Legacy VTK file of the C-alpha trace (Angstrom):
# vtk DataFile Version 3.0
C-alpha trace
ASCII
DATASET POLYDATA
POINTS 115 float
123.506 92.602 56.812
123.459 91.805 53.153
126.416 89.527 53.665
124.610 87.809 56.537
121.556 87.182 54.352
123.696 85.760 51.565
125.456 83.393 53.983
122.162 82.416 55.612
120.563 81.831 52.200
123.507 79.771 50.971
123.504 77.730 54.182
119.775 77.132 53.887
120.150 76.051 50.256
123.019 73.728 51.086
121.276 72.222 54.107
117.938 71.809 52.449
119.422 70.425 49.222
121.618 67.780 50.856
120.126 64.487 51.827
121.539 62.425 54.620
122.504 58.806 54.090
119.752 57.758 56.478
117.134 59.708 54.500
118.307 58.193 51.236
118.236 54.724 52.822
114.687 55.291 54.119
113.568 56.370 50.672
115.298 53.619 48.702
114.774 50.620 51.028
111.126 50.098 50.008
112.177 50.281 46.371
114.904 47.664 46.894
112.460 45.435 48.791
109.948 45.633 45.964
112.703 44.971 43.453
113.844 41.862 45.373
110.243 40.641 45.515
109.862 41.148 41.768
113.166 39.347 41.115
111.981 36.351 43.177
108.675 36.311 41.305
110.531 36.464 38.005
112.796 33.614 39.068
109.747 31.514 40.031
108.074 32.334 36.725
111.191 31.284 34.815
111.214 27.973 36.699
107.536 27.436 35.900
108.115 28.291 32.233
110.976 25.809 32.107
108.767 23.148 33.678
105.972 23.924 31.217
108.390 23.617 28.292
109.404 20.181 29.548
105.745 19.205 29.892
105.016 20.453 26.374
107.889 18.401 24.963
106.611 15.303 26.774
103.060 15.841 25.563
104.264 16.527 22.039
106.181 13.263 22.065
103.108 11.425 23.321
100.958 13.013 20.625
103.465 11.913 17.990
103.306 8.385 19.360
99.509 8.395 19.317
99.492 9.713 15.749
101.866 6.961 14.643
99.715 4.332 16.388
96.580 5.744 14.764
98.198 5.648 11.318
99.268 2.042 11.854
95.776 1.126 13.045
94.288 2.795 9.958
96.622 0.841 7.676
95.703 -2.422 9.371
91.992 -1.665 9.212
92.262 -0.819 5.510
94.082 -4.111 4.938
91.387 -5.938 6.923
88.669 -4.306 4.815
90.420 -5.419 1.617
90.811 -8.945 2.965
87.166 -9.072 4.034
86.065 -7.822 0.621
88.114 -10.591 -0.999
86.583 -13.115 1.421
83.078 -11.875 0.519
83.827 -12.360 -3.185
85.144 -15.868 -2.494
82.086 -16.670 -0.381
79.772 -15.408 -3.098
81.605 -17.543 -5.688
81.391 -20.546 -3.387
77.676 -19.897 -2.847
77.088 -19.719 -6.633
79.006 -22.924 -7.139
77.089 -24.599 -4.319
73.804 -23.372 -5.793
74.792 -24.677 -9.212
75.836 -28.006 -7.679
72.556 -28.193 -5.773
70.574 -27.541 -8.937
72.593 -30.160 -10.808
72.022 -32.640 -7.975
68.309 -31.847 -7.940
68.041 -32.432 -11.682
69.996 -35.664 -11.359
67.756 -36.794 -8.525
64.597 -35.947 -10.520
65.945 -37.875 -13.493
66.727 -40.791 -11.243
63.209 -40.680 -9.833
61.618 -40.822 -13.282
63.433 -44.015 -14.257
LINES 1 116
115 0 1 2 3 4 5 6 7 8 9 10 11 12 13 14 15 16 17 18 19 20 21 22 23 24 25 26 27 28 29 30 31 32 33 34 35 36 37 38 39 40 41 42 43 44 45 46 47 48 49 50 51 52 53 54 55 56 57 58 59 60 61 62 63 64 65 66 67 68 69 70 71 72 73 74 75 76 77 78 79 80 81 82 83 84 85 86 87 88 89 90 91 92 93 94 95 96 97 98 99 100 101 102 103 104 105 106 107 108 109 110 111 112 113 114
């Protein structure tokens, strides 16, 4: 009887410890399905990241272009300010000369009137 119990126990251990292929497949299929889903999501994310990198490069290039244009506009405006300041000085000189000429003409006219 002892021998029968040992054989029965060993058989029970062997049968209960062994998994069938079908059981393993049932247990692992959901894991593989989730893994495939995650791989597809990862692939989509990588595509989106690649697209975003391209967009960032494009935007960066556009920003560089805008910065260059802004610097050029600043240079031109500074030049225009300098030119306008020079024109103001010339206009003021011309106004002084015109004022002096007007005063000279007025004095000459008054002298002419007295004679």
